[in-house]
C-alpha positions as CSV (number, residue, x, y, z in Angstrom):
1,X,-36.1,84.7,152.2
2,X,-35.3,85.5,155.9
3,X,-32.0,87.5,155.7
4,X,-31.5,86.9,159.4
5,X,-30.9,83.3,158.6
6,X,-28.1,84.0,156.1
7,X,-24.8,82.5,157.3
8,X,-22.2,85.1,158.2
9,X,-19.6,86.1,155.7
10,X,-16.6,83.8,155.8
11,X,-13.4,85.2,157.4
12,X,-10.0,84.0,156.3
13,X,-8.0,81.9,158.7
14,X,-4.5,83.0,159.6
15,X,-1.7,82.0,157.3
16,X,0.2,78.9,158.4
17,X,3.9,78.5,158.3
18,X,4.2,75.0,156.7
19,X,7.1,73.3,158.4
20,X,5.2,70.1,159.4
21,X,3.5,67.3,157.5
22,X,2.0,68.1,154.1
23,X,-0.2,65.1,153.2
24,X,-0.6,64.7,149.5
25,X,-3.7,62.4,148.9
26,X,-3.9,60.8,145.5
27,X,-3.9,57.7,143.3
28,X,-1.2,58.5,140.8
29,X,-1.1,54.9,139.6
30,X,-4.5,55.4,137.9
31,X,-5.5,57.5,135.0
32,X,-2.4,58.6,133.1
33,X,-0.3,56.2,135.0
34,X,3.5,57.1,134.9
35,X,2.8,60.7,134.0
36,X,0.8,61.2,137.2
37,X,3.3,59.2,139.2
38,X,6.1,61.5,137.9
39,X,4.1,64.6,138.5
40,X,3.4,63.6,142.2
41,X,7.1,62.8,142.7
42,X,8.1,66.2,141.3
43,X,5.5,68.0,143.5
44,X,6.7,66.2,146.7
45,X,10.2,67.4,146.0
46,X,8.9,71.0,145.4
47,X,6.9,70.9,148.7
48,X,10.2,70.1,150.5
49,X,10.8,68.1,153.7
50,X,7.7,66.9,155.5
51,X,5.6,66.1,152.3
52,X,4.3,62.6,152.2
53,X,2.1,60.7,149.7
54,X,-1.0,59.1,151.1
55,X,-2.3,56.6,148.4
56,X,-5.9,55.7,148.0
57,X,-7.8,53.6,145.5
58,X,-11.4,53.8,144.3
59,X,-12.2,50.6,146.2
60,X,-11.4,52.5,149.5
61,X,-13.1,55.4,151.2
62,X,-11.0,58.5,150.7
63,X,-12.5,59.9,153.9
64,X,-10.5,57.3,155.8
65,X,-7.3,58.4,154.1
66,X,-8.0,62.1,155.0
67,X,-8.8,61.1,158.6
68,X,-5.5,59.1,158.8
69,X,-3.5,62.1,157.5
70,X,-5.2,64.4,160.0
71,X,-4.5,62.0,162.8
72,X,-0.9,61.9,161.8
73,X,-0.8,65.7,162.4
74,X,-1.0,67.0,158.9
75,X,-1.1,70.8,158.7
76,X,-2.0,70.8,155.1
77,X,-4.1,68.3,153.0
78,X,-3.4,68.3,149.3
79,X,-5.8,66.6,146.9
80,X,-3.7,65.3,144.0
81,X,-6.0,64.6,141.1
82,X,-8.9,66.1,139.1
83,X,-12.1,67.7,140.1
84,X,-13.5,64.4,141.4
85,X,-10.6,63.9,143.8
86,X,-10.8,67.5,144.9
87,X,-14.5,67.2,145.6
88,X,-14.1,63.9,147.5
89,X,-11.4,65.4,149.7
90,X,-13.4,68.6,150.3
91,X,-16.3,66.6,151.5
92,X,-14.1,65.4,154.4
93,X,-12.4,68.8,155.0
94,X,-15.5,70.9,155.5
95,X,-15.3,72.5,158.9
96,X,-11.7,71.5,159.5
97,X,-9.3,74.2,160.7
98,X,-6.5,72.5,158.7
99,X,-6.5,73.9,155.2
100,X,-6.6,71.9,152.0
101,X,-5.1,72.6,148.5
102,X,-5.4,71.0,145.1
103,X,-2.5,69.7,143.0
104,X,-4.1,69.4,139.5
105,X,-3.5,66.0,137.8
106,X,-6.9,65.3,136.2
107,X,-8.3,66.1,132.8
108,X,-10.1,69.3,133.3
109,X,-9.2,70.7,136.7
110,X,-11.8,73.5,136.6
111,X,-11.5,74.1,140.4
112,X,-7.7,74.3,140.4
113,X,-7.8,76.5,137.2
114,X,-10.3,78.7,138.9
115,X,-7.8,79.2,141.7
116,X,-5.2,80.2,139.1
117,X,-3.0,77.2,139.8
118,X,-0.6,76.1,137.1
119,X,-1.0,72.6,135.7
120,X,2.8,72.1,136.0
121,X,3.2,70.1,139.2
122,X,6.3,71.9,140.4
123,X,4.9,75.4,139.8
124,X,1.6,74.3,141.4
125,X,3.4,72.9,144.5
126,X,5.4,76.0,144.9
127,X,2.3,78.2,144.7
128,X,0.5,76.0,147.3
129,X,3.6,76.1,149.6
130,X,3.7,79.9,149.5
131,X,-0.1,80.4,149.3
132,X,-2.5,81.6,151.9
133,X,-5.7,79.9,153.2
134,X,-9.2,81.5,152.5
135,X,-12.5,80.4,154.0
136,X,-15.2,79.6,151.4
137,X,-18.6,78.1,151.2
138,X,-19.1,75.3,148.8
139,X,-22.2,73.9,147.1
140,X,-24.0,70.8,148.3
141,X,-26.7,68.7,146.6
142,X,-28.6,66.4,148.9
143,X,-25.7,67.0,151.4
144,X,-23.0,66.0,148.9
145,X,-20.3,68.5,148.2
146,X,-19.6,69.9,144.7
147,X,-17.0,72.5,143.9
148,X,-17.8,73.5,140.3
149,X,-21.3,72.5,139.1
150,X,-24.1,70.0,139.3
151,X,-26.5,69.3,136.5
152,X,-29.6,67.3,135.4
153,X,-30.6,66.4,131.9
154,X,-28.6,66.1,128.7
155,X,-25.2,66.7,130.3
156,X,-25.3,63.7,132.7
157,X,-26.5,61.7,129.8
158,X,-23.4,62.8,127.8
159,X,-21.1,61.7,130.6
160,X,-22.7,58.3,130.7
161,X,-22.4,57.9,127.0
162,X,-18.8,59.0,127.1
163,X,-17.9,56.5,129.8
164,X,-19.5,53.7,127.8
165,X,-17.6,54.7,124.6
166,X,-14.3,55.1,126.5
167,X,-14.7,51.6,127.8
168,X,-15.0,50.3,124.3
169,X,-12.7,52.6,122.2
170,X,-10.3,54.2,124.7
171,X,-9.9,57.8,125.9
172,X,-9.5,59.8,122.8
173,X,-10.7,63.4,122.1
174,X,-12.6,62.3,119.0
175,X,-14.4,59.7,121.1
176,X,-15.4,62.4,123.6
177,X,-16.9,64.5,120.8
178,X,-18.8,61.5,119.4
179,X,-20.4,61.0,122.8
180,X,-21.9,64.4,122.6
181,X,-23.3,63.9,119.1
182,X,-24.6,60.4,119.9
183,X,-26.4,61.7,123.0
184,X,-28.0,64.6,121.0
185,X,-29.1,62.2,118.3
186,X,-30.8,60.0,120.9
187,X,-32.5,63.0,122.5
188,X,-36.3,62.4,122.8
189,X,-37.9,65.2,124.9
190,X,-37.0,67.8,127.5
191,X,-37.6,67.4,131.2
192,X,-40.6,68.8,133.0
193,X,-39.2,70.3,136.2
194,X,-40.5,72.2,139.2
195,X,-37.8,74.5,140.5
196,X,-38.1,76.3,143.9
197,X,-35.4,79.0,144.3
198,X,-35.3,80.9,147.6
199,X,-39.1,80.1,148.0
200,X,-40.2,81.1,144.5
201,X,-41.6,78.0,142.6
202,X,-41.9,77.8,138.8
203,X,-42.4,75.0,136.3
204,X,-39.9,74.6,133.4
205,X,-39.6,72.4,130.3
206,X,-35.9,72.1,129.5
207,X,-33.3,69.7,128.3
208,X,-30.7,70.8,130.9
209,X,-30.4,72.5,134.3
210,X,-26.9,73.6,135.2
211,X,-26.2,74.7,138.9
212,X,-22.9,76.5,139.0
213,X,-20.7,77.3,141.9
214,X,-17.6,78.1,139.8
215,X,-17.3,81.5,138.2
216,X,-14.3,80.3,136.2
217,X,-16.5,77.8,134.3
218,X,-19.1,80.4,133.5
219,X,-16.5,82.9,132.2
220,X,-14.9,80.2,130.2
221,X,-18.1,79.7,128.1
222,X,-19.1,83.4,128.2
223,X,-22.1,82.7,130.5
224,X,-23.5,85.1,133.0
225,X,-23.8,84.5,136.8
226,X,-20.3,85.2,138.1
227,X,-21.6,88.0,140.3
228,X,-24.1,85.7,141.9
229,X,-21.4,83.2,142.8
230,X,-19.2,85.9,144.3
231,X,-22.2,86.8,146.5
232,X,-22.4,83.2,147.8
233,X,-25.4,82.3,145.6
234,X,-25.8,79.6,143.0
235,X,-26.0,80.6,139.3
236,X,-28.8,78.3,138.0
237,X,-28.9,78.1,134.2
238,X,-32.1,76.6,132.7
239,X,-31.5,75.8,129.0
240,X,-34.2,76.8,126.5
241,X,-35.3,74.7,123.5
242,X,-36.8,71.3,123.2
243,X,-35.5,69.8,120.0
244,X,-32.2,68.2,118.7
245,X,-31.7,71.2,116.5
246,X,-31.9,73.5,119.6
247,X,-29.3,71.4,121.4
248,X,-26.8,71.5,118.5
249,X,-27.4,75.2,118.2
250,X,-26.8,75.7,121.9
251,X,-23.7,73.6,121.8
252,X,-22.3,75.6,118.9
253,X,-23.0,78.9,120.8
254,X,-21.3,77.6,123.9
255,X,-18.2,76.7,121.9
256,X,-18.2,80.2,120.4
257,X,-18.9,81.8,123.8
258,X,-22.0,83.2,122.2
259,X,-24.8,81.8,124.4
260,X,-27.1,84.6,125.7
261,X,-29.3,84.9,128.7
262,X,-32.9,85.2,127.6
263,X,-32.4,83.7,124.2
264,X,-30.5,80.4,125.1
265,X,-31.0,80.1,128.9
266,X,-32.7,81.6,131.9
267,X,-30.5,82.6,134.8
268,X,-31.7,82.1,138.4
269,X,-29.7,83.5,141.3
270,X,-30.4,81.8,144.6
271,X,-28.9,80.4,147.8
272,X,-31.3,77.5,148.3
273,X,-32.7,75.6,145.3
274,X,-35.0,72.5,145.1
275,X,-35.5,70.7,141.8
276,X,-38.2,68.1,141.3
277,X,-38.0,66.0,138.2
278,X,-41.4,64.3,138.5
279,X,-39.6,60.9,138.6
280,X,-38.5,59.0,141.7
281,X,-34.8,59.0,140.5
282,X,-32.8,60.8,137.9
283,X,-29.2,60.9,136.7
284,X,-27.2,63.7,138.4
285,X,-23.8,64.9,137.4
286,X,-21.6,66.8,139.8
287,X,-17.9,67.8,139.1
288,X,-17.6,65.2,136.4
289,X,-19.0,62.4,138.5
290,X,-22.5,61.0,138.1
291,X,-25.0,58.9,139.9
292,X,-28.7,58.1,140.0
293,X,-30.2,60.0,142.9
294,X,-33.7,60.4,144.4
295,X,-35.8,63.4,143.4
296,X,-36.2,66.1,144.6
297,X,-32.7,67.5,144.5
298,X,-31.9,70.1,147.2
299,X,-29.0,72.5,146.5
300,X,-27.7,74.6,149.4
301,X,-24.6,76.5,150.4
302,X,-22.5,74.7,153.0
303,X,-23.0,75.9,156.6
304,X,-19.4,74.7,157.4
305,X,-16.5,76.4,155.8
306,X,-13.8,75.0,153.6
307,X,-10.3,76.4,154.2
308,X,-8.7,76.4,150.8
309,X,-5.1,77.5,150.0
310,X,-4.9,80.0,147.1
311,X,-1.8,81.3,145.3
312,X,-0.6,84.7,146.2
313,X,-1.9,87.1,143.4
314,X,0.7,88.2,140.9
315,X,0.0,91.8,141.6
316,X,0.7,91.2,145.3
317,X,4.0,89.6,144.5
318,X,5.0,92.5,142.3
319,X,4.1,95.0,145.0
320,X,6.3,93.0,147.5
């Protein structure tokens, strides 16, 4: 790889005194309904004067809502929702001098949890209000932003099965677990993939490829690769095994944080990754969302920066 082509290291923008418009972009009427509505209301009060809710619905383009908030003079854009909402807002905020923040309302909130934000809306709003912006690079797959991970194989299939089961039986934890078992039982054969990582091409036979941009998620499951992410690389985990028994074994080891590099997966560290599935289209999952996309899949670090507000570290507060 030509190191001269490597993007410069991000430098943090200056801190902003937030006395103007704080635009909170969310759809609190969906999902958990009144709980999200109450959470957003509590957060708006915690942000103080100047905070305003910009509602959007899945039928509308969230980019238009972000553009309207910026045109209104917002000095901070807050994505109120789960990882999918944060990802959609981040897509529109790349390259903007105005920072964005995340108010966690969704189910998993891996990105917000990686920023060490509380899932209590008042505490999160206070931390955002007093936080400082940092410039980061985010992952992109075929030019679409993702903040945590993207994957091909068995995991996107699990998400699809879960959505189908939710539609029939409702959103319950036991239903989510059943979607995993059901997908594993239907598993037929692993994928044949060609992966090019920073110019090095290899062929793999695997049930799952997991492209991580979140060190928090890796650490949560005891997986290696956090160092690669801190160096602005992807951590690409290629699962080993080609049978149902292998999948159940790997799932159990992930739950126990006992999955090991070499035995259960191969780890690839790279800035630029291309994955060819051998099929014209394949199901791709990214930050909990999913869609059928055309192969090959090109993963790259964003050239534009995302200015994201992070809480002041506790040790810094203690020193003050």
